[in-house]
C-alpha positions as CSV (number, residue, x, y, z in Angstrom):
1,M,-118.8,137.6,-105.1
2,S,-119.6,138.1,-109.1
3,A,-117.4,137.0,-110.9
4,Q,-118.1,138.9,-113.7
5,D,-117.2,142.7,-112.3
6,G,-115.5,141.3,-108.8
7,K,-118.0,143.2,-106.5
8,P,-119.4,141.0,-104.3
9,E,-123.2,140.1,-103.9
10,V,-124.6,141.1,-101.1
11,P,-123.9,136.8,-99.4
12,A,-126.0,135.9,-96.8
13,P,-129.2,134.7,-97.0
14,F,-129.9,137.0,-94.3
15,N,-129.0,140.1,-96.3
16,T,-131.6,139.5,-98.9
17,L,-134.1,139.1,-96.8
18,L,-133.6,142.3,-95.4
19,G,-133.1,143.9,-99.0
20,V,-129.8,144.8,-98.1
21,R,-128.3,146.1,-101.7
22,F,-124.9,146.7,-102.6
23,I,-123.6,150.7,-103.6
24,S,-120.1,150.3,-103.8
25,W,-116.5,148.7,-103.5
26,S,-113.5,150.1,-103.3
27,E,-109.9,150.5,-102.0
28,S,-110.7,151.3,-97.8
29,N,-114.6,152.4,-98.9
30,A,-118.3,149.8,-98.9
31,E,-120.7,151.6,-99.2
32,L,-124.6,149.2,-98.9
33,Q,-127.9,150.7,-99.1
34,L,-131.6,149.7,-97.8
35,T,-135.3,151.0,-98.5
36,I,-137.3,150.7,-95.1
37,T,-140.1,148.6,-94.8
38,H,-142.6,147.5,-92.1
39,D,-140.6,144.4,-91.6
40,H,-137.7,146.5,-90.3
41,L,-139.5,148.2,-87.9
42,N,-139.6,147.5,-83.7
43,G,-143.0,147.9,-81.6
44,A,-142.7,151.8,-81.3
45,F,-142.8,151.7,-85.7
46,A,-139.3,152.8,-85.7
47,V,-136.0,150.7,-87.3
48,H,-135.5,147.7,-85.3
49,G,-131.3,148.7,-84.0
50,G,-130.8,145.2,-85.1
51,V,-130.9,146.2,-89.3
52,F,-128.7,149.4,-88.1
53,A,-126.1,147.2,-86.5
54,T,-126.5,144.2,-89.2
55,M,-126.2,147.5,-91.7
56,L,-122.7,148.5,-90.4
57,D,-121.2,144.8,-89.9
58,N,-121.2,144.5,-93.6
59,A,-120.6,147.4,-94.5
60,V,-117.0,147.2,-92.3
61,T,-116.1,143.9,-93.4
62,F,-116.5,144.4,-97.1
63,C,-114.5,147.3,-96.4
64,A,-111.8,145.4,-94.7
65,A,-112.3,142.4,-97.8
66,F,-111.4,144.2,-100.7
67,A,-108.4,142.7,-102.5
68,G,-107.8,145.0,-106.0
69,E,-110.5,145.8,-108.9
70,G,-111.8,142.7,-110.1
71,R,-110.6,139.9,-107.3
72,P,-112.2,138.2,-104.9
73,G,-111.9,139.6,-101.7
74,H,-110.4,138.6,-98.5
75,R,-112.4,136.4,-96.0
76,C,-113.0,138.6,-92.9
77,L,-114.6,138.3,-89.4
78,T,-115.3,140.8,-87.2
79,L,-114.2,141.2,-84.0
80,S,-115.5,143.6,-82.3
81,L,-118.2,146.1,-83.4
82,T,-119.0,149.4,-81.6
83,T,-121.8,150.4,-82.6
84,S,-124.0,154.1,-81.0
85,F,-127.4,155.0,-82.2
86,V,-128.4,158.5,-82.7
87,G,-131.5,159.0,-85.0
88,P,-134.4,157.3,-85.9
89,A,-135.6,156.1,-89.3
90,V,-138.9,155.2,-89.9
91,E,-141.1,153.5,-93.6
92,G,-139.3,154.5,-96.5
93,D,-136.8,155.8,-95.6
94,V,-133.9,154.8,-97.6
95,L,-130.6,153.8,-95.6
96,T,-127.0,154.1,-96.7
97,A,-124.3,152.2,-94.5
98,R,-120.7,153.4,-95.4
99,A,-117.2,152.4,-94.3
100,H,-113.5,153.6,-94.5
101,I,-110.3,151.5,-93.2
102,A,-109.3,153.6,-90.2
103,G,-105.7,151.6,-90.1
104,G,-104.4,148.6,-89.0
105,G,-102.3,145.8,-91.0
106,R,-102.7,143.2,-93.5
107,K,-104.4,141.0,-90.7
108,L,-106.2,142.8,-88.2
109,V,-108.0,146.1,-90.1
110,F,-109.5,149.0,-87.5
111,V,-112.8,150.3,-89.2
112,Q,-115.2,153.1,-89.2
113,G,-119.0,153.2,-90.1
114,E,-121.3,155.4,-90.6
115,I,-125.6,154.8,-91.3
116,V,-127.1,157.8,-92.7
117,N,-130.7,158.6,-94.3
118,Q,-132.1,160.0,-97.9
119,D,-131.5,163.4,-96.8
120,G,-127.8,163.0,-95.1
121,R,-129.1,162.8,-91.7
122,R,-126.6,160.5,-89.7
123,L,-128.3,157.9,-87.6
124,A,-125.5,155.3,-86.3
125,H,-122.0,155.1,-86.2
126,G,-119.4,152.4,-85.5
127,D,-116.3,151.8,-85.0
128,A,-114.6,147.7,-85.6
129,V,-111.9,145.6,-86.0
130,I,-111.7,143.1,-88.6
131,K,-109.7,140.4,-88.9
132,R,-108.9,139.2,-92.6
133,V,-108.9,135.2,-92.1
134,T,-107.5,134.4,-95.5
135,P,-105.4,136.3,-98.7
136,P,-107.5,137.1,-101.3
137,S,-106.4,135.3,-104.6
138,A,-106.3,135.9,-108.2
139,Q,-109.5,134.2,-109.5
140,P,-112.6,132.2,-107.0
141,E,-112.3,129.3,-107.2
142,P,-114.6,127.4,-110.1
143,G,-117.0,125.5,-108.3
144,G,-114.8,126.2,-104.8
145,D,-116.1,127.3,-102.1
146,N,-115.6,131.1,-102.0
147,R,-118.3,132.4,-99.1
148,V,-116.8,134.1,-96.4
149,A,-115.6,131.0,-93.2
150,T,-117.4,130.8,-90.2
151,T,-116.2,131.8,-86.7
152,H,-116.7,127.8,-86.4
153,E,-115.1,126.9,-89.6
154,V,-111.8,129.3,-88.3
155,R,-111.7,127.6,-84.6
156,R,-111.9,124.0,-86.4
157,K,-108.8,124.9,-88.9
158,K,-106.4,125.6,-85.3
């Protein structure tokens, strides 16, 4: 999370490796973007499905994590993510993953996401159930651990 503007940086090293960029984050919505390089391709020289799944997972989780402008987000876990791959992407394409909240409550949130290319063509979509593990605090803890809890850490706390 960026303490300056309340918008999350895409925090996982894996996201940095992929090149995912954060575009927008607001009440009930999140948007991420990725420019496809040769490293994102499978043996058929199309984008690997894992790239689509990762982008959707990030978009739906950040969407559920929003807690208010300028505030750090909820810590969240993806409980389920169904993904449908409906079109290919190739090197040079710019993919945008968008997500919005479809329902739920304080702890369980139902989120829908999609990935489109630079021409607006839908390439993948999915539905997710996201669990908010902790409520947000008004400010990040100075020097504290403000990252999303892992499944292992959540199990350990039970």
